[in-house]
C-alpha positions in Angstrom: 6.6 25.8 -20.9 7.6 24.4 -24.2 4.6 23.3 -26.2 4.3 19.7 -27.2 6.8 18.1 -24.9 4.8 17.8 -21.6 2.2 15.0 -20.9 -1.4 15.9 -20.7 -2.5 17.0 -17.1 -6.1 16.1 -16.6 -8.5 14.7 -14.0 -8.1 10.9 -13.6 -10.4 8.6 -11.6 -8.4 6.2 -9.4 -10.2 3.0 -8.2 -9.0 0.8 -5.3 -9.7 -2.7 -6.5 -9.7 -4.2 -2.9 -12.7 -2.2 -1.7 -14.0 -0.2 -4.7 -13.4 3.3 -3.4 -12.9 6.0 -6.0 -11.2 9.3 -6.0 -10.5 11.9 -8.7 -7.3 13.9 -8.8 -5.4 15.7 -11.5 -2.7 13.5 -13.0 -0.5 12.8 -16.0 -1.0 9.0 -15.6 -1.4 7.2 -18.9 -4.5 5.0 -19.0 -6.3 2.8 -21.6 -9.7 2.6 -19.9 -12.3 5.2 -19.1 -15.1 5.3 -16.5 -18.4 7.1 -16.5 -18.8 9.1 -13.3 -22.1 9.8 -11.5 -22.0 13.5 -12.6 -21.9 12.4 -16.3 -18.2 13.0 -17.0 -16.2 10.3 -18.7 -12.7 10.2 -17.1 -9.6 8.1 -17.7 -9.5 5.1 -15.2 -6.4 4.0 -13.2 -6.9 0.8 -11.2 -4.9 0.4 -7.9 -4.3 -2.7 -5.8 -4.3 -0.7 -2.6 -4.8 2.9 -1.5 -5.0 4.8 1.8 -8.6 3.5 2.1 -7.4 -0.2 2.3 -3.8 -0.2 3.3 -3.3 -1.6 6.9 -1.0 1.2 8.0 -3.7 3.9 7.2 -6.7 1.9 8.4 -5.1 1.0 11.7 -5.2 -2.7 11.3 -1.4 -3.2 10.9 0.0 -5.7 13.4 3.3 -5.1 15.2 6.0 -7.8 15.0 6.3 -7.9 18.8 2.5 -8.5 19.2 2.6 -11.7 17.1 2.9 -14.2 19.9 6.1 -12.9 21.4 8.3 -14.1 18.6 11.2 -11.8 19.5 11.2 -13.0 23.1 11.0 -16.7 22.0 14.0 -16.1 19.7 16.0 -14.5 22.5 15.2 -17.2 25.0 16.0 -20.0 22.6 19.4 -18.6 21.7 20.2 -17.5 25.3 19.9 -21.2 26.4 22.0 -22.3 23.4 24.7 -19.7 24.3 24.7 -20.7 28.0 25.0 -24.4 27.0 27.9 -23.6 24.7 29.6 -21.6 27.4 29.2 -24.4 30.0 30.8 -27.0 27.7 34.1 -25.1 27.5 
């Protein structure tokens, strides 16, 4: 690698703001804040709105569109009647 052109690759602490979970992984993410870890290390801090710990898809709390009160069926029934009524008028 050419010296001086690559970003610094170091451990970064990522914090999920929705539930407070933390995980440390190597990253080149640029941060302005730091956090003091339980083991005494001071690491760069990257705040996240959501992570796999809080995202509905990964936690199993995601709702299907078909399970939301039969919206698709209601739509089809509504426009099936409208199409039948339009065909009867001809």
